[in-house]
C-alpha positions in Angstrom: -0.4 -6.9 -19.6 -1.2 -6.6 -15.9 -0.6 -3.2 -14.4 0.6 -2.1 -11.0 -2.8 -0.4 -10.4 -4.5 -3.8 -10.2 -5.7 -4.6 -6.8 -3.9 -7.8 -5.8 -0.7 -8.7 -4.0 1.6 -11.4 -5.1 4.0 -13.9 -3.6 6.5 -15.6 -5.9 7.6 -18.6 -3.9 10.7 -20.5 -5.0 11.7 -23.7 -3.2 15.3 -24.9 -3.9 17.6 -27.8 -3.0 21.2 -27.5 -4.2 20.5 -25.1 -7.0 23.4 -22.7 -6.5 24.1 -22.2 -10.3 20.5 -21.0 -11.0 18.9 -19.6 -7.9 20.5 -16.2 -8.0 19.3 -15.5 -11.6 15.9 -17.1 -11.0 15.3 -14.9 -7.9 16.4 -11.7 -9.8 14.0 -12.6 -12.7 11.2 -13.1 -10.1 11.8 -9.6 -8.7 11.7 -8.1 -12.2 8.5 -10.0 -13.0 6.7 -9.2 -9.8 7.4 -5.5 -10.1 5.6 -5.4 -13.5 2.3 -6.7 -12.1 1.8 -5.1 -8.7 3.4 -2.7 -6.2 2.7 -5.1 -3.3 4.8 -8.3 -3.7 7.3 -10.5 -2.1 9.8 -13.1 -3.3 9.9 -16.0 -0.9 13.0 -18.3 -1.2 12.9 -21.6 0.6 16.2 -23.3 1.1 15.5 -27.0 1.7 18.7 -27.9 3.6 21.0 -27.2 0.6 24.7 -28.2 1.1 26.1 -26.4 -2.0 25.8 -22.8 -1.0 22.3 -22.2 -2.3 21.2 -20.8 1.0 24.1 -18.3 1.1 23.2 -17.0 -2.4 19.6 -16.6 -1.3 20.7 -14.6 1.7 22.9 -12.4 -0.5 19.9 -11.6 -2.7 17.7 -10.9 0.3 20.2 -8.4 1.7 20.0 -6.3 -1.4 16.2 -6.2 -1.5 13.7 -5.9 1.4 11.0 -7.6 -0.7 13.0 -10.9 -0.7 12.7 -13.2 2.3 14.4 -16.5 3.0 13.4 -19.6 5.0 16.1 -22.1 5.7 15.4 -25.7 6.6 18.2 -27.0 8.9 18.0 -30.3 7.0 16.4 -31.5 3.7 12.7 -32.1 4.2 12.1 -33.2 0.6 9.7 -32.0 -2.1 6.5 -31.9 -0.1 8.3 -30.4 2.9 9.7 -27.5 0.8 6.4 -26.8 -1.0 4.5 -26.9 2.3 6.8 -24.2 3.7 6.2 -22.1 0.6 2.4 -22.3 1.0 2.4 -21.8 4.7 4.8 -18.9 4.7 3.5 -16.9 1.8 1.5 -13.8 2.9 0.1 -12.2 -0.3 -3.3 -12.6 -2.0 -1.9 -14.7 -4.9 0.9 -17.3 -4.6 2.8 -18.3 -7.6 5.0 -21.4 -7.3 8.1 -21.1 -9.4 10.9 -23.8 -9.7 14.4 -22.8 -8.9 16.0 -24.6 -11.9 15.0 -22.1 -14.5 12.9 -24.4 -16.6 9.9 -22.1 -16.1 10.6 -18.4 -16.4 9.2 -15.9 -13.9 8.0 -13.7 -16.7 5.5 -16.4 -17.7 3.6 -15.7 -14.5 1.7 -13.3 -16.7 0.1 -16.2 -18.5 -1.4 -17.3 -15.1 -2.4 -13.9 -14.0 -4.5 -13.5 -17.2 -6.7 -16.4 -16.0 -7.0 -15.8 -12.3 -9.7 -13.1 -12.3 -12.3 -15.7 -13.1 -10.7 -18.6 -11.3 -9.3 -19.6 -7.9 -6.4 -21.8 -9.1 -4.5 -21.7 -12.4 -2.4 -24.8 -13.2 0.3 -24.8 -15.9 0.9 -27.6 -18.3 3.9 -27.8 -20.6 3.7 -27.1 -24.3 6.8 -29.2 -24.8 8.8 -31.5 -22.6 12.6 -31.5 -23.2 13.2 -34.0 -20.4 14.9 -37.3 -21.0 12.7 -40.2 -22.1 12.6 -41.9 -18.6 11.3 -38.7 -17.0 8.7 -38.1 -19.7 7.4 -41.7 -19.4 7.3 -41.4 -15.6 5.3 -38.1 -15.8 2.8 -39.6 -18.3 2.2 -42.7 -16.2 1.9 -40.7 -13.0 -0.7 -38.3 -14.5 -2.7 -41.1 -16.1 -2.8 -42.9 -12.8 -3.8 -39.7 -10.9 -6.6 -38.9 -13.3 -7.9 -42.5 -13.1 -7.8 -42.6 -9.3 -9.1 -39.2 -8.5 -11.2 -38.0 -11.5 -9.2 -34.8 -11.8 -9.1 -34.1 -15.6 -6.1 -31.7 -15.6 -3.3 -32.4 -18.1 -0.6 -31.9 -15.5 -0.3 -31.0 -11.8 3.4 -30.8 -11.3 4.4 -27.6 -13.0 3.9 -24.1 -11.8 0.6 -23.1 -10.1 -1.0 -19.8 -9.2 -3.2 -20.0 -6.1 -5.5 -17.7 -4.3 -4.2 -17.8 -0.7 -7.8 -18.2 0.5 -7.9 -21.6 -1.3 -4.7 -22.9 0.3 -5.8 -21.6 3.7 -8.9 -23.7 3.4 -7.0 -27.0 2.7 -5.6 -29.2 5.4 -2.3 -30.4 3.9 -1.2 -33.8 5.2 1.6 -34.5 2.8 5.1 -34.4 4.3 8.6 -35.5 3.5 10.3 -36.8 0.4 7.4 -37.8 -1.8 5.8 -35.4 -4.3 2.3 -36.0 -3.0 1.7 -32.4 -1.9 0.5 -31.2 -5.3 -1.8 -34.2 -6.0 -3.3 -33.7 -2.6 -3.9 -29.9 -2.7 -5.2 -30.0 -6.3 -7.6 -32.9 -5.5 -8.9 -31.1 -2.4 -9.4 -27.8 -4.2 -11.1 -29.7 -7.0 -13.4 -31.6 -4.7 -14.3 -28.5 -2.8 -15.5 -26.8 -6.0 -12.9 -24.1 -6.3 -12.6 -22.9 -9.9 -9.5 -24.4 -11.5 -8.2 -23.3 -15.0 -5.3 -24.6 -17.0 -2.8 -22.6 -19.0 -0.2 -23.7 -21.5 3.4 -22.6 -20.7 6.8 -22.8 -22.3 9.1 -25.3 -20.6 12.9 -24.8 -21.0 15.7 -27.3 -20.9 17.7 -27.4 -17.6 21.1 -25.8 -18.2 22.5 -26.2 -14.7 22.2 -28.5 -11.7 20.9 -32.0 -11.3 17.3 -33.1 -11.8 15.7 -34.3 -8.5 12.5 -35.9 -9.7 14.1 -38.9 -11.4 15.3 -40.4 -8.2 13.8 -44.0 -8.2 13.3 -43.9 -4.5 11.3 -40.7 -4.6 9.2 -42.1 -7.5 8.4 -45.2 -5.4 7.7 -43.2 -2.3 5.4 -40.9 -4.2 3.5 -43.8 -5.7 3.1 -45.4 -2.3 1.8 -42.1 -0.8 -0.5 -41.5 -3.8 -2.2 -44.9 -3.3 -2.4 -44.3 0.5 -4.0 -40.9 -0.1 -6.5 -42.4 -2.6 -7.4 -45.1 -0.1 -7.9 -42.6 2.7 -10.2 -40.5 0.5 -12.1 -43.5 -0.6 -12.8 -44.5 3.0 -14.0 -40.9 3.7 -16.5 -41.2 0.8 -17.9 -44.6 1.9 
C-alpha cells in the first residue's frame, strides 16, 4: 500500500461527455483514492461539452472540495480533444487517466502506483472484457493493427494509464478532435523515445449507467483513418 509519506504528487484526470449518472460517484471515489496515496493531489474533471448536466454536477463536487478543479469545453471536442485537455491541464508529478463511466475504479490506481517507481508510464490492460461482442471485436482488430504498424507490443492502449508528467511534457501531441488517436500517438512516441513502459492487469467492470461512446461507427472510421495517417507520417520521418 502506498503511504502519504511517499514523495510524489498525483493528478487523477477524469474526462467526461454526458455521464451525469456516474460522474459524481466517480469523482468522489477518486478523491478517496488519492487521499490514500499522497497529501499532494488534485482531481481534474474535464467536461467535454456535455448537454445532460454533467458539467453542473462537476461544479457541485468542486464547490465542496478545493482539491477538485473543473475545465469546461464550450462544445464537444471529441475523445482526443478531451484527453489532450486532461494531459495539458494536469499539474502534478503523476497523472492517472480515469474514465468517467465507472468501468475502472479509482481505487485500482494503486495497481499502477506499485509499478511506477521503476517505470515512466504504466498502461492498464483488462483482465476481462464485459463489452458487447462488436466492441470486443473492434478492440481486438484495432490493437492487432496498431501492434503491426508501430511495433508496440503492449496488450492494450485504450484503458487507464499512469504517466509521469515529464514524459507527457516531452511529447508533441498532434491528435485532435473526434478520433481516438491520442492514446496511440502518445504511447508510440513515448515508446520510440525509450521511456520505460510497464503493463498492469486491471479489473474492468460492466457499465451500469450512460451510453458507450466508443462504438460509434463514424468515430471508428475516423480513428482508423487518423491511425493510418499517423503511421504514414512516422514512416516518412524514418525514411
